[in-house]
C-alpha positions in Angstrom: 275.1 79.6 -97.1 273.0 81.6 -94.1 275.0 84.4 -93.0 273.1 84.9 -89.9 272.6 88.9 -91.0 276.3 89.7 -90.8 276.0 92.1 -93.1 273.8 94.0 -90.9 275.4 94.1 -87.7 278.6 93.1 -88.7 280.3 96.4 -89.6 282.9 94.7 -91.8 284.6 93.1 -88.6 283.3 89.7 -89.6 283.1 87.4 -93.0 282.4 83.9 -93.9 285.0 82.1 -95.3 285.0 78.4 -96.0 282.1 77.8 -93.8 283.6 79.4 -90.5 283.2 82.8 -88.9 286.6 84.8 -89.3 288.1 88.3 -88.7 288.1 90.6 -91.8 291.4 91.8 -90.7 295.0 91.2 -91.2 295.3 87.2 -92.3 291.5 86.7 -91.5 291.8 83.9 -88.9 289.5 81.6 -88.0 287.3 82.4 -84.5 287.1 78.7 -83.7 290.6 77.9 -84.6 291.3 80.2 -82.0 289.0 79.0 -79.7 290.1 75.6 -80.6 293.7 76.3 -79.8 292.8 77.9 -76.3 291.2 74.9 -75.3 293.9 72.4 -76.2 295.7 73.6 -72.5 292.4 71.7 -70.8 290.3 75.3 -70.9 286.9 74.3 -70.8 283.7 76.5 -70.6 282.5 79.8 -71.9 285.5 82.4 -73.5 285.3 85.8 -74.0 287.7 86.8 -77.0 288.6 90.5 -77.1 289.8 92.1 -80.3 292.1 95.2 -79.9 292.1 96.2 -83.5 288.2 96.5 -83.0 289.0 99.3 -80.6 291.3 100.6 -83.0 288.9 101.0 -85.7 285.9 102.3 -83.9 288.0 105.2 -82.6 289.5 106.1 -85.4 286.6 106.1 -87.4 284.8 108.6 -85.0 288.2 110.7 -85.2 288.1 110.4 -89.2 284.1 111.2 -89.6 284.2 114.5 -87.2 287.2 115.8 -88.9 286.0 115.2 -92.6 282.9 116.7 -91.3 284.8 119.9 -89.8 287.0 120.2 -93.2 283.2 119.7 -94.9 281.7 122.8 -93.4 284.9 124.8 -92.6 283.8 124.2 -88.6 286.4 126.8 -86.5 285.9 124.9 -83.1 287.8 121.7 -82.1 286.3 117.9 -81.8 287.1 116.1 -78.4 286.2 112.4 -77.4 285.9 110.5 -74.3 285.7 107.0 -73.1 283.0 106.2 -70.3 284.6 103.8 -67.9 281.4 102.8 -66.9 280.6 101.3 -70.0 283.4 98.5 -69.5 286.4 98.9 -66.5 287.6 95.2 -67.6 291.5 96.4 -67.3 292.5 94.1 -70.7 290.4 96.5 -72.4 290.8 99.5 -70.4 294.5 99.4 -71.0 294.4 98.8 -74.3 291.6 101.5 -75.3 294.0 103.9 -73.6 297.0 103.1 -74.8 295.5 102.8 -78.6 293.7 106.3 -77.8 296.9 108.1 -77.2 297.7 108.8 -80.6 294.1 110.4 -81.1 294.1 112.4 -77.7 291.1 110.0 -76.4 290.3 111.1 -72.9 288.3 109.4 -70.1 284.9 110.3 -68.5 284.6 108.5 -64.7 281.0 108.6 -62.7 282.3 107.8 -59.5 285.6 108.4 -57.6 286.9 104.8 -58.2 286.5 105.5 -61.7 287.9 109.0 -61.3 291.3 107.3 -59.7 291.5 104.8 -62.9 291.0 107.9 -65.1 293.7 109.9 -63.0 296.2 106.8 -63.3 295.7 105.6 -66.5 295.0 108.8 -68.9 297.4 110.9 -70.4 298.3 114.4 -69.3 297.3 115.8 -72.6 293.8 113.8 -73.3 290.9 115.3 -71.7 288.9 113.9 -68.4 285.2 115.0 -67.7 283.3 114.1 -64.6 280.0 113.2 -64.6 277.4 112.2 -61.7 276.5 113.3 -58.2 279.7 114.3 -56.5 280.2 114.8 -52.7 283.3 117.0 -51.3 285.9 114.2 -51.6 285.0 113.3 -55.0 285.7 117.3 -55.8 289.0 116.7 -54.0 290.2 115.0 -55.9 289.3 116.7 -59.2 291.0 119.1 -57.9 294.2 116.8 -57.5 293.9 115.6 -61.1 294.2 119.4 -62.1 297.1 119.8 -59.6 298.9 116.5 -61.1 298.3 118.3 -64.9 295.1 116.5 -66.1 292.8 118.2 -68.5 289.8 118.1 -66.3 286.7 119.3 -66.1 283.9 118.7 -63.5 280.3 118.6 -64.6 277.9 120.1 -62.1 274.3 118.5 -61.5 273.3 120.5 -59.0 273.9 123.7 -57.3 275.0 122.1 -54.0 278.2 120.7 -56.1 279.0 124.2 -57.1 278.9 125.3 -53.8 281.4 122.5 -53.0 283.4 123.7 -55.7 283.6 127.1 -54.6 284.8 126.2 -50.8 287.3 123.5 -52.4 288.7 126.3 -54.9 289.3 128.7 -51.7 291.2 125.8 -49.3 293.5 124.2 -52.2 296.3 125.2 -54.2 296.2 127.4 -57.6 295.4 124.3 -60.8 291.5 124.4 -60.6 290.1 121.8 -62.6 287.9 123.5 -65.6 284.0 123.5 -65.0 281.4 122.1 -66.4 277.3 122.4 -66.3 274.9 120.0 -67.7 271.8 121.4 -69.2 268.4 119.6 -69.1 267.2 120.2 -72.0 263.4 119.6 -73.3 264.7 117.0 -75.7 265.0 113.6 -75.2 265.7 110.6 -77.0 263.7 107.2 -78.2 263.4 104.2 -76.8 263.8 102.4 -73.2 266.9 105.0 -72.5 265.1 108.2 -73.3 264.5 108.4 -69.9 268.0 109.8 -69.3 267.0 112.4 -71.3 264.2 115.3 -71.0 262.6 117.9 -68.6 262.3 115.3 -65.9 265.5 113.4 -66.2 267.8 112.4 -63.2 270.8 114.8 -64.2 271.0 118.6 -65.1 270.2 122.2 -63.9 267.0 124.0 -65.5 267.0 127.1 -67.4 266.6 129.0 -63.7 269.4 127.2 -62.1 271.9 127.6 -64.9 271.4 131.5 -64.3 272.2 130.9 -60.7 274.7 129.4 -61.2 276.5 131.9 -63.7 276.2 134.3 -60.7 277.6 132.2 -58.1 280.6 131.2 -60.6 280.9 135.5 -61.1 280.6 135.7 -57.2 283.8 133.5 -56.4 285.6 134.8 -59.3 285.6 131.4 -60.8 283.3 132.3 -64.1 286.6 131.8 -66.6 287.0 128.3 -65.0 283.4 128.0 -67.0 284.3 125.9 -70.0 281.6 123.6 -70.9 278.0 122.8 -71.3 276.7 118.9 -71.4 273.7 117.3 -72.1 272.4 113.9 -72.9 269.7 112.8 -74.2 269.8 109.1 -73.8 272.0 105.8 -74.5 270.9 104.4 -77.5 270.1 106.9 -80.2 268.5 104.9 -82.9 266.8 108.2 -84.8 268.6 111.0 -85.7 265.7 113.7 -85.5 265.9 113.7 -81.3 270.0 114.7 -81.2 268.9 117.6 -84.4 266.1 119.0 -81.8 268.5 118.8 -78.7 271.4 120.3 -80.8 269.6 123.7 -81.5 268.1 123.6 -78.0 271.9 123.2 -76.3 272.8 125.7 -79.4 270.7 128.5 -78.1 271.9 127.7 -74.2 275.5 127.9 -75.2 275.2 131.4 -77.0 272.8 132.8 -74.1 275.2 131.9 -71.3 277.9 133.3 -73.3 276.2 136.5 -73.6 275.7 136.7 -69.6 279.7 136.8 -69.6 280.6 133.3 -70.0 283.2 134.1 -72.2 285.4 130.9 -71.5 282.5 128.9 -72.6 283.8 127.3 -75.6 282.6 123.7 -75.4 279.4 121.7 -75.6 279.5 117.7 -74.4 277.1 116.0 -76.4 277.1 112.9 -73.8 276.7 109.8 -75.0 273.6 108.2 -77.5 275.8 107.0 -80.4 274.0 103.6 -81.3 274.8 100.0 -82.6 273.2 97.7 -84.8 272.0 94.7 -82.7 269.6 93.2 -85.1 270.5 90.2 -87.4 267.2 91.3 -89.2 266.5 93.9 -92.0 262.9 93.9 -90.8 264.4 95.0 -87.4 266.7 97.6 -87.8 266.8 100.0 -85.3 269.4 102.8 -86.1 268.4 104.8 -88.9 271.8 106.8 -89.5 275.2 106.4 -90.0 278.0 107.4 -88.3 279.2 110.5 -91.1 275.2 111.5 -91.1 275.4 111.5 -87.5 279.4 114.0 -87.2 277.9 116.3 -90.3 274.4 117.1 -88.4 276.3 118.1 -85.5 278.6 119.9 -86.9 276.8 121.9 -89.0 273.6 122.4 -87.0 276.6 124.1 -84.3 278.2 126.1 -86.8 274.6 127.1 -88.0 273.7 127.9 -84.2 276.6 129.9 -83.8 276.6 132.1 -86.8 272.7 132.9 -86.4 274.0 134.4 -82.4 277.5 135.3 -83.8 279.1 133.4 -81.4 282.0 131.2 -81.9 282.1 128.1 -82.9 282.3 125.4 -80.2 284.6 122.2 -79.3 282.3 119.3 -79.5 282.8 116.4 -77.3 281.2 113.2 -77.4 280.9 110.5 -74.8 279.8 107.5 -76.8 281.2 104.3 -75.5 278.7 101.8 -76.4 279.5 102.9 -80.4 283.9 101.7 -79.1 283.4 98.7 -76.4 280.5 96.8 -78.2 281.9 95.1 -81.0 285.8 94.4 -79.9 284.6 91.4 -77.5 282.8 88.1 -78.7 281.5 85.4 -76.1 281.9 81.8 -77.3 280.0 78.9 -75.6 279.9 74.8 -76.6 277.0 73.3 -76.9 276.6 70.7 -73.9 273.1 68.5 -75.8 270.2 68.8 -77.4 267.3 68.0 -75.4 265.0 66.8 -78.5 268.1 64.6 -80.4 266.5 61.6 -79.4 263.8 62.4 -81.7 265.0 60.0 -84.4 264.1 56.7 -86.0 266.0 54.5 -83.8 264.5 55.7 -81.3 260.9 54.6 -82.3 259.6 51.5 -80.7 256.3 50.6 -82.7 254.1 47.8 -81.6 252.9 44.6 -83.6 249.8 46.7 -83.5 249.6 50.6 -82.9 246.4 52.8 -82.7 245.2 54.1 -86.1 246.8 57.5 -85.5 250.2 56.0 -84.6 250.2 54.1 -88.0 248.6 57.2 -89.9 251.7 59.5 -88.6 254.4 56.7 -89.9 252.7 56.8 -92.9 253.1 60.0 -93.3 256.2 60.4 -92.6 257.5 57.4 -94.8 255.4 58.8 -98.2 256.4 62.7 -97.9 257.7 63.6 -101.2 257.5 67.5 -102.4 254.1 67.7 -103.6 252.2 66.4 -100.4 255.0 68.0 -98.0 253.1 70.5 -96.8 249.3 68.5 -96.2 251.0 66.0 -94.5 252.8 68.3 -92.5 249.4 69.6 -91.4 247.8 66.3 -90.5 250.8 65.1 -88.7 250.0 68.0 -86.5 246.4 67.7 -86.3 247.2 64.1 -85.2 249.3 65.0 -82.4 246.7 66.7 -81.0 243.8 64.2 -81.0 246.6 61.4 -79.7 247.1 63.7 -77.0 243.7 64.1 -76.0 243.5 59.8 -76.6 246.2 59.9 -74.0 244.8 62.3 -71.4 241.8 60.2 -71.7 243.5 56.7 -71.1 243.0 55.1 -74.5 246.7 54.9 -75.4 249.4 54.1 -73.6 252.9 56.3 -72.5 254.7 54.2 -75.6 252.1 55.4 -78.2 253.0 58.9 -76.5 256.7 58.9 -77.4 256.2 57.3 -80.9 254.1 60.5 -81.6 256.3 62.8 -80.0 259.1 61.4 -82.2 257.1 61.1 -85.3 255.9 64.5 -85.5 259.4 65.5 -85.2 260.5 63.7 -87.8 257.6 64.7 -90.2 258.5 68.4 -89.4 262.4 67.8 -89.9 261.6 66.1 -93.3 259.3 68.9 -94.3 261.2 71.8 -93.6 264.1 69.7 -95.8 261.9 68.7 -98.4 259.9 72.3 -98.6 263.6 74.6 -98.2 262.3 78.0 -98.0 258.8 77.8 -99.7 255.9 78.5 -97.3 258.3 80.1 -94.8 256.1 81.9 -92.4 253.8 78.6 -92.5 256.8 76.3 -91.0 257.9 78.7 -88.7 255.2 79.2 -86.9 254.9 75.5 -86.9 258.6 75.0 -85.9 257.8 77.2 -82.8 255.7 74.6 -81.4 258.8 72.0 -81.9 261.6 74.5 -81.1 265.0 72.6 -80.1 266.2 73.2 -76.9 270.2 73.9 -77.2 271.5 73.9 -73.3 274.6 76.0 -73.5 277.5 75.9 -71.4 277.2 79.8 -70.4 275.1 81.6 -67.8 272.9 84.6 -69.6 272.8 86.6 -66.1 276.7 86.7 -65.8 277.5 87.6 -69.6 274.3 88.8 -71.3 272.4 90.5 -68.4 270.8 92.9 -70.8 268.9 89.9 -72.6 267.4 89.3 -68.8 267.0 92.5 -67.6 265.9 94.8 -70.6 265.4 92.3 -73.7 268.2 93.2 -75.7 268.9 91.4 -78.2 272.7 90.1 -79.5 273.6 88.9 -82.9 273.8 84.9 -82.7 275.5 82.4 -84.6 277.5 79.7 -84.8 281.1 79.3 -85.8 281.1 76.8 -88.3 279.4 74.7 -90.6 278.4 77.7 -92.7 277.5 76.3 -96.0 275.2 73.9 -94.1 272.1 74.8 -94.0 270.6 75.4 -90.9 267.3 73.4 -90.3 266.3 73.5 -86.3 264.4 76.3 -84.9 266.6 77.2 -81.5 265.7 78.0 -78.2 268.9 78.4 -75.9 269.1 77.4 -72.2 272.1 78.6 -70.0 273.3 76.0 -67.3 271.9 78.5 -64.4 268.6 76.5 -62.3 266.8 79.2 -63.5 263.9 79.4 -66.0 264.7 82.6 -67.0 267.8 81.9 -68.5 266.7 80.8 -72.1 266.8 82.7 -75.3 263.5 81.6 -76.4 262.9 80.9 -79.9 260.9 84.3 -81.6 259.0 84.1 -84.8 259.6 87.5 -85.6 263.7 87.2 -85.2 264.0 83.5 -85.5 267.4 81.6 -84.7 267.9 78.5 -86.6 271.2 76.1 -85.7 272.0 72.4 -87.0 271.0 69.2 -85.8 274.4 68.1 -84.5 275.3 65.3 -82.0 277.8 67.2 -79.7 278.8 63.8 -78.3 280.7 63.4 -81.7 281.4 67.1 -82.9 281.7 69.8 -80.7 279.3 72.9 -81.8 279.9 76.5 -80.6 277.8 79.6 -80.6 278.9 83.1 -80.6 277.4 85.8 -79.3 278.6 89.7 -80.9 278.7 92.8 -79.9 278.9 92.0 -76.4 281.5 94.4 -75.0 279.5 96.8 -73.5 277.8 97.1 -70.4 277.3 93.1 -70.7 281.0 92.5 -68.0 280.2 95.3 -65.8 276.7 94.2 -65.3 276.7 90.9 -65.4 275.9 88.7 -61.9 277.0 86.3 -60.3 273.8 84.2 -59.8 274.5 80.4 -59.2 278.3 81.8 -58.5 279.2 81.5 -61.9 281.7 84.2 -62.7 282.8 86.1 -65.4 283.9 83.7 -68.3 287.9 83.1 -69.1 289.2 85.8 -71.3 291.8 86.1 -73.8 292.9 89.1 -76.0 293.6 88.5 -79.7 297.0 90.5 -81.3 296.7 90.3 -85.2 300.5 90.0 -86.2 301.3 90.0 -89.8 302.1 86.3 -89.4 298.4 85.7 -88.0 297.4 86.2 -84.4 298.6 86.1 -81.0 296.9 85.1 -78.0 297.6 87.2 -74.9 296.2 88.6 -71.3 295.0 84.7 -70.9 293.4 85.0 -68.1 290.7 81.9 -66.6 287.7 82.5 -64.6 287.5 82.8 -61.1 287.9 79.6 -58.8 284.9 78.4 -56.6 287.6 79.8 -53.7 287.8 82.7 -55.4 284.0 83.8 -55.7 283.4 82.4 -52.3 286.2 84.8 -50.9 284.2 87.9 -53.1 281.6 86.9 -51.5 282.6 87.2 -47.6 283.2 83.5 -47.3 286.3 82.7 -45.0 287.7 80.0 -47.4 290.2 78.7 -44.9 286.7 77.9 -42.8 285.5 76.6 -45.8 288.1 74.3 -46.3 288.6 73.2 -43.2 285.3 72.2 -42.7 284.9 69.9 -45.9 288.6 68.3 -44.8 286.8 67.5 -41.2 283.7 66.1 -42.4 285.6 64.0 -44.7 288.0 62.6 -41.9 285.0 62.0 -39.5 283.3 60.2 -42.3 282.4 56.5 -41.6 282.2 55.0 -45.2 285.6 56.0 -46.2 288.9 53.9 -46.0 291.9 56.1 -45.3 293.1 56.3 -48.5 289.5 57.2 -49.8 289.7 60.1 -48.0 292.8 60.6 -49.6 291.5 60.4 -53.1 288.5 62.4 -52.2 290.1 65.3 -50.7 292.7 65.5 -53.3 289.0 65.8 -55.5 287.5 68.1 -53.5 291.1 70.2 -53.8 290.7 70.5 -57.5 287.1 71.4 -58.1 287.3 74.0 -55.1 290.2 75.8 -57.4 288.3 75.2 -60.5 285.6 77.5 -61.7 281.7 76.2 -62.1 281.2 76.0 -65.2 280.8 72.4 -67.0 283.3 70.1 -68.1 281.5 67.9 -70.6 283.5 67.6 -73.9 282.9 65.0 -77.1 284.1 61.7 -77.3 286.7 62.2 -79.4 288.0 64.4 -76.3 286.9 62.2 -73.4 290.0 59.8 -72.9 292.4 63.4 -72.9 290.1 65.0 -70.6 289.8 61.8 -68.1 293.2 61.5 -68.0 294.2 65.2 -67.5 291.7 65.1 -64.6 292.9 61.8 -62.7 296.7 63.6 -62.6 295.5 67.0 -61.4 293.7 65.0 -58.6 297.0 63.0 -57.7 299.2 65.9 -58.4 296.9 68.0 -56.1 296.5 65.4 -53.6 300.1 64.4 -53.0 
């Protein structure tokens, strides 16, 4: 059984049972059975499944590990966590998160006016709100309004001009005031592509000189008592623990120095985000070199140690690790529409009465291959392929000979892989890169996996069933956009193998895991493909319930989002049909009904296997007739 690295990235959230990917909680329902149940109502295209129990698991894990660390080191400060809304603002995620986090005191972090409004509306008053990012007077006013509503809110200052705005607003508004945090610009930074968000040249934060000036400004405005937190961030997806330790020592010393300057209400250090998620499916490509337990222990121990050395109180600890909480809760499911080299079968061979010698030899290699000669014949077939292509370019063989050659070399490679199994793995891998199978998958990389396209972020990928069968096809995944970048290509270092399937006879679904962080909010409407149909799956004692089923936006919806006048679009279409010289009145009515159906459906493809074809056609025809009446 091939497990697609599920023990590396799965976090015990998913298991393989009876050849299918299943949830490891509750009654361990099969994901493919959930997908098929949703599709019974005629829904096609990609699906995004949300699992709230995985949100709870991650939140509980964070609080549990930090509480254990506090107990182990007799730490006197408190622990708090807030969720950065920028990671995923979709309501079916955020509303579940807020409800689950209520019992933990889990708060929200906002980085814009819209996010702050959401936090003010959804957060419970006792859970903290932190506000990061650049702020104008209106955003500062919103922060004061939140405090006046009773929220436990901290406005983190990114620059001295913002502090001037807070000082002025404090004069003009009512008595309740928000807490004030200062973001500090550390010399320490993380590693990887997000390292630039930390360090002395990072986008945000105050230098040592500006920190001293900020304390003076707060003293002069009689607001020093509102200064309760310092905040730093060394980067998202921190894969190594060492940079965090260095940053903690630097931040801990700044904390102690600021308290000595008179900031006696400064009692909290906010570590920002960065707690990493392991996306790799392969042991040789694992990125994170620490566990949550190690992370929590290091944070608590180091801050206690620095506080003791400096004879200061142990600070409250805040973290903002949204990726860790959000990533695992969502799984993207997309059906395969076609295998592009599926025609490479014996039935497609059209050998002549007299074939070129190399074609005859290639056929002999295929038919006489066995375990003793498989590797040798594999090499010979590749050589023959190159020779025949040269002969074709020179005009010595025709297109039929070339077609037979392409089919035969693929048949030889498939047979060799089956015979050799795991032997000569690296050599077979290099050969398979040249004849990889292209799987056309019904989704948009730009909409659903933008980080793959933008920063080459990998995500765990695996089929949802047939996991007791050995996959033999080296796979490249093509999305349905008309863009050559819409491909997850075969990678020899991190190879993806899928099954050789006939999707016209049996549907084949691909799961993309850990997509719950950033992918939805960064997704783009390339080719006007929209956010896929989504559903929330709640586990019950008996099994599961499908809730909040929200179909993908229709074509009319997406055009309206782009500020098209959809009434004008519909009118233009109907006028052109009405004026058509090629249609009878009856035909015009039918075409209008068909167009109405298409406009109110999404852009994803509707291809299904043969066993579902009849039902699908009946559904479409009845839909058209109903709409056109």
